[in-house]
C-alpha positions as CSV (number, residue, x, y, z in Angstrom):
1,M,7.6,-61.4,-38.5
2,K,6.7,-65.0,-39.4
3,E,8.6,-66.2,-36.3
4,L,6.5,-63.9,-34.1
5,N,3.4,-65.1,-35.9
6,I,4.1,-68.7,-35.2
7,K,4.9,-68.1,-31.5
8,K,1.6,-66.2,-31.2
9,Q,-0.3,-69.0,-32.9
10,K,1.4,-71.6,-30.7
11,N,0.5,-69.7,-27.5
12,T,-3.1,-69.3,-28.8
13,I,-3.4,-73.0,-29.4
14,I,-2.0,-73.8,-25.9
15,Q,-4.3,-71.3,-24.2
16,Q,-7.4,-72.6,-26.1
17,L,-6.7,-76.3,-25.4
18,E,-5.8,-75.7,-21.8
19,C,-8.9,-73.6,-21.3
20,V,-11.1,-76.5,-22.5
21,L,-9.1,-79.0,-20.4
22,S,-9.5,-77.0,-17.2
23,G,-13.2,-76.5,-17.8
24,K,-15.9,-78.2,-15.9
25,G,-16.2,-81.9,-16.8
26,N,-13.0,-81.9,-19.0
27,D,-15.2,-82.0,-22.1
28,F,-13.3,-84.1,-24.7
29,I,-15.9,-83.4,-27.4
30,A,-15.2,-79.7,-27.1
31,L,-11.5,-80.4,-27.0
32,T,-11.8,-82.4,-30.2
33,K,-13.7,-79.6,-31.9
34,T,-11.2,-77.0,-30.9
35,F,-8.2,-79.1,-32.2
36,I,-9.9,-79.9,-35.5
37,E,-10.7,-76.3,-36.1
38,H,-7.1,-75.5,-35.4
39,T,-5.8,-78.1,-37.9
40,K,-7.7,-76.2,-40.6
41,S,-5.5,-73.1,-39.9
42,D,-2.2,-72.2,-41.6
43,F,-0.1,-72.9,-38.5
44,I,1.7,-75.9,-40.1
45,D,2.3,-73.9,-43.3
46,H,3.9,-71.0,-41.4
47,F,6.0,-73.4,-39.3
48,L,7.4,-75.3,-42.3
49,M,8.0,-72.0,-44.3
50,L,10.0,-70.6,-41.3
51,E,12.1,-73.8,-41.0
52,W,12.8,-74.0,-44.7
53,R,14.0,-70.4,-44.7
54,N,16.2,-71.1,-41.7
55,I,17.7,-74.1,-43.4
56,E,18.4,-72.0,-46.6
57,K,20.2,-69.4,-44.5
58,S,22.3,-72.0,-42.7
59,D,23.0,-75.6,-43.7
60,D,23.6,-76.5,-40.0
61,H,20.2,-75.2,-38.8
62,V,18.6,-77.5,-36.2
63,V,14.8,-77.7,-36.0
64,N,14.0,-76.1,-32.6
65,N,11.4,-78.7,-31.5
66,I,11.6,-82.2,-30.2
67,A,12.1,-84.1,-33.4
68,R,12.3,-87.8,-34.3
69,Q,12.4,-89.5,-37.7
70,L,9.5,-88.1,-39.7
71,Q,7.9,-86.7,-36.6
72,I,8.0,-83.4,-34.8
73,I,6.5,-82.7,-31.4
74,L,5.3,-79.1,-31.9
75,I,3.8,-78.6,-28.4
76,N,4.7,-80.5,-25.3
77,T,2.9,-79.6,-22.1
78,S,2.1,-81.4,-18.8
79,K,-1.5,-81.8,-20.1
80,F,-1.1,-82.7,-23.8
81,D,1.3,-83.3,-26.8
82,Y,0.7,-81.9,-30.3
83,T,2.6,-83.8,-32.9
84,V,3.0,-83.7,-36.7
85,Q,4.3,-86.7,-38.6
86,L,4.9,-87.6,-42.2
87,R,3.7,-91.1,-43.2
88,R,4.8,-92.7,-46.4
89,P,2.8,-95.3,-48.3
90,G,2.9,-98.9,-47.3
91,I,1.3,-101.7,-45.1
92,M,2.6,-101.6,-41.6
93,N,4.3,-104.8,-40.4
94,A,2.8,-106.3,-37.3
95,S,4.7,-104.9,-34.3
96,D,4.4,-104.0,-30.6
97,I,1.5,-101.8,-29.6
98,K,1.7,-99.3,-26.8
99,W,-1.1,-98.5,-24.4
100,M,-0.4,-95.1,-22.8
101,G,-3.7,-94.3,-21.3
102,I,-4.2,-91.2,-23.4
103,S,-7.2,-89.7,-25.2
104,Q,-6.2,-89.0,-28.8
105,V,-7.5,-87.0,-31.9
106,V,-5.9,-87.4,-35.3
107,S,-6.4,-85.3,-38.5
108,V,-5.1,-86.2,-42.0
109,K,-3.8,-83.9,-44.7
110,G,-2.4,-84.9,-48.1
111,R,-3.3,-86.8,-51.3
112,G,-3.2,-90.2,-49.6
113,S,-5.3,-91.9,-47.0
114,I,-4.7,-94.0,-43.9
115,K,-6.4,-97.0,-42.4
116,I,-6.6,-97.1,-38.6
117,K,-7.4,-100.1,-36.4
118,I,-9.3,-99.2,-33.3
119,L,-8.3,-101.4,-30.4
120,E,-9.6,-101.5,-26.9
121,V,-8.3,-102.6,-23.5
122,P,-10.9,-104.2,-21.3
123,G,-12.6,-101.4,-19.3
124,T,-12.0,-103.2,-16.0
125,V,-8.2,-103.1,-16.4
126,N,-6.2,-100.6,-14.4
127,I,-3.3,-99.2,-16.4
128,N,-1.2,-98.8,-13.2
129,N,-1.5,-102.5,-12.3
130,F,0.2,-104.4,-15.0
131,Q,-1.1,-107.9,-15.9
132,P,0.6,-110.1,-18.5
133,G,-1.7,-111.9,-21.1
134,I,-4.4,-109.2,-21.2
135,S,-6.0,-109.3,-24.7
136,L,-6.9,-106.3,-26.9
137,S,-10.1,-106.4,-28.8
138,I,-10.5,-105.0,-32.3
139,L,-13.5,-102.7,-32.4
140,K,-13.4,-101.6,-36.1
141,E,-11.2,-100.3,-38.9
142,V,-11.6,-96.8,-40.3
143,E,-10.2,-95.0,-43.3
144,L,-9.2,-91.3,-43.1
145,K,-8.6,-89.1,-46.2
146,N,-7.5,-85.5,-46.6
147,G,-9.4,-83.3,-44.1
148,D,-10.8,-86.3,-42.1
149,S,-10.4,-86.6,-38.4
150,Y,-11.0,-89.2,-35.8
151,S,-11.1,-89.2,-32.0
152,C,-10.8,-92.2,-29.7
153,Q,-13.5,-92.8,-27.1
154,G,-11.8,-92.8,-23.7
155,T,-8.3,-93.7,-22.4
156,H,-8.9,-97.5,-23.0
157,Q,-8.9,-97.2,-26.7
158,I,-5.8,-97.3,-29.0
159,L,-5.4,-96.0,-32.5
160,D,-3.1,-98.2,-34.6
161,I,-2.2,-97.1,-38.1
162,V,-2.0,-100.3,-40.3
163,E,-1.8,-98.9,-43.9
164,V,-0.9,-95.7,-45.7
165,T,-2.0,-95.4,-49.4
166,D,0.1,-92.4,-50.3
167,T,2.2,-89.8,-48.4
168,V,0.2,-88.0,-45.8
169,I,0.7,-85.6,-42.9
170,I,-1.0,-86.6,-39.6
171,E,-1.6,-84.1,-36.9
172,S,-2.4,-85.6,-33.5
173,L,-3.4,-84.3,-30.1
174,S,-2.6,-86.7,-27.2
175,V,-4.2,-85.7,-23.9
176,K,-2.3,-87.1,-20.9
177,E,-3.9,-88.6,-17.8
178,E,-2.1,-87.3,-14.7
179,K,-2.7,-90.5,-12.7
180,T,-1.1,-92.8,-15.3
181,N,2.1,-94.2,-14.0
182,L,2.7,-97.1,-16.5
183,F,2.8,-97.7,-20.3
184,W,1.9,-101.2,-21.4
185,T,3.2,-103.1,-24.4
186,F,1.2,-105.6,-26.4
187,N,2.7,-108.0,-28.9
188,H,1.5,-108.7,-32.5
189,N,-1.0,-111.2,-31.1
190,L,-2.5,-108.3,-29.1
191,K,-1.4,-109.8,-25.7
192,S,0.2,-107.7,-23.0
193,Y,3.7,-108.8,-22.1
194,M,5.6,-105.9,-20.5
195,S,5.2,-102.5,-19.0
196,E,7.5,-99.5,-18.2
197,S,7.2,-96.4,-16.1
198,S,5.7,-93.3,-17.8
199,N,8.1,-91.3,-15.8
200,L,11.3,-91.0,-18.0
201,L,13.7,-90.9,-15.0
202,I,12.1,-93.9,-13.4
203,S,12.1,-95.8,-16.7
204,R,15.8,-95.1,-17.1
205,L,16.6,-96.1,-13.5
206,T,14.7,-99.4,-14.0
207,T,16.7,-100.1,-17.2
208,M,19.9,-99.4,-15.3
209,L,18.9,-101.8,-12.5
210,N,18.1,-104.5,-15.1
211,V,21.4,-104.0,-16.9
212,A,23.2,-104.2,-13.5
213,S,21.3,-107.4,-12.7
214,Q,22.2,-109.0,-16.0
215,M,25.9,-108.1,-15.5
216,K,25.7,-109.4,-11.9
217,I,26.8,-106.0,-10.5
218,N,26.1,-105.5,-6.8
219,L,24.5,-102.1,-6.4
220,P,25.0,-100.0,-3.2
221,H,22.8,-100.7,-0.3
222,T,21.9,-97.0,-0.1
223,L,20.4,-97.1,-3.6
224,Y,17.9,-99.8,-2.5
225,E,17.1,-97.8,0.6
226,T,16.4,-94.7,-1.4
227,I,14.1,-96.6,-3.9
228,F,12.1,-98.2,-1.2
229,E,11.8,-94.9,0.7
230,V,10.7,-92.6,-2.1
231,G,10.4,-94.6,-5.3
232,D,7.1,-95.2,-7.1
233,P,5.4,-98.6,-6.5
234,N,6.2,-100.1,-9.9
235,L,9.9,-99.2,-9.5
236,K,9.9,-100.9,-6.1
237,L,8.3,-104.0,-7.6
238,S,10.9,-104.1,-10.3
239,T,13.7,-103.6,-7.8
240,L,12.3,-106.4,-5.6
241,Q,12.4,-108.9,-8.5
242,I,15.9,-107.9,-9.4
243,M,17.1,-108.3,-5.8
244,L,15.5,-111.8,-5.7
245,L,17.2,-112.7,-9.0
246,Q,20.5,-111.7,-7.4
247,D,19.8,-113.8,-4.3
248,N,19.8,-110.7,-2.1
249,F,18.3,-111.8,1.1
250,E,17.3,-108.3,2.1
251,A,14.6,-108.6,-0.6
252,F,12.5,-110.7,1.7
253,D,12.3,-107.9,4.3
254,Y,11.4,-105.3,1.7
255,L,8.9,-107.8,0.2
256,Q,7.1,-108.2,3.5
257,K,6.9,-104.4,4.0
258,A,5.6,-104.0,0.5
259,I,2.8,-106.6,1.1
260,D,1.8,-104.8,4.3
261,S,1.9,-101.4,2.5
262,A,-1.2,-99.3,2.3
263,D,-0.4,-98.7,-1.4
264,E,-2.8,-101.1,-3.2
265,I,-0.6,-101.4,-6.3
266,L,2.5,-102.1,-4.3
267,S,0.8,-104.5,-1.9
268,E,-1.0,-106.6,-4.6
269,G,2.1,-106.6,-6.8
270,A,4.3,-107.8,-3.9
271,Q,1.9,-110.5,-3.1
272,E,1.9,-111.7,-6.7
273,V,5.8,-111.7,-6.6
274,L,5.6,-113.9,-3.4
275,N,3.0,-116.2,-5.0
276,R,5.2,-116.8,-8.1
277,L,8.2,-117.3,-5.8
278,T,6.3,-119.9,-3.7
279,Y,4.9,-121.6,-6.8
280,S,8.3,-121.9,-8.5
281,N,9.8,-123.5,-5.4
């Protein structure tokens, strides 16, 4: 009965959020209100009770959701992710910060509180056109206690948790942007230094290409042909740079075609690759 109740609640949540997202103007204020109202329900309580009972019945029970250390992705759709994470007390060490071009709402439960730094990427920056050395600005710092919520204002803002005073549960809704092709990474000095594809398959393929390059493995010519025929612009740019590092002279033909491409991201990126190549020589 409890399992059916959770499935029903889960489907209701998805329907409510997707209804707001598909509405006229994609009203994020309405979406935030809907999500916050949901966090006040007993959905998480029912979910945890069910999992505990399943674990009691079988010591090899696996939680049937995408799970990481101290985090569970309860709902994963093409439009949004709904995650729950347990945060233990402590000050977070300075580390890399990810910009994923998402709109996010967080809600806190528990006896502790969290401090969040609100960071912002310059509004003129296009997430699909990576630039190294872009600086994040710090807008403010907020403290959230039991029952408090916070929503970021637009896809250029990032919520970075910097301190947890006592154990808390954080529920978060991350609304995806369909046109986002890249994730950016900023270092502890808040400067951008790398990017990766938001498409998991492309990200893994890029990693494979980089590993092959480091190991000086010559990849099949047909693989390059396939990438330049159907690959996304950022994968093509990564492949171009790998080919140049391998002294593959075919890269120059692909580079010229990329510069002449109607795809603005590919054309500008290829021109930048050529400029760096010319400058280094």
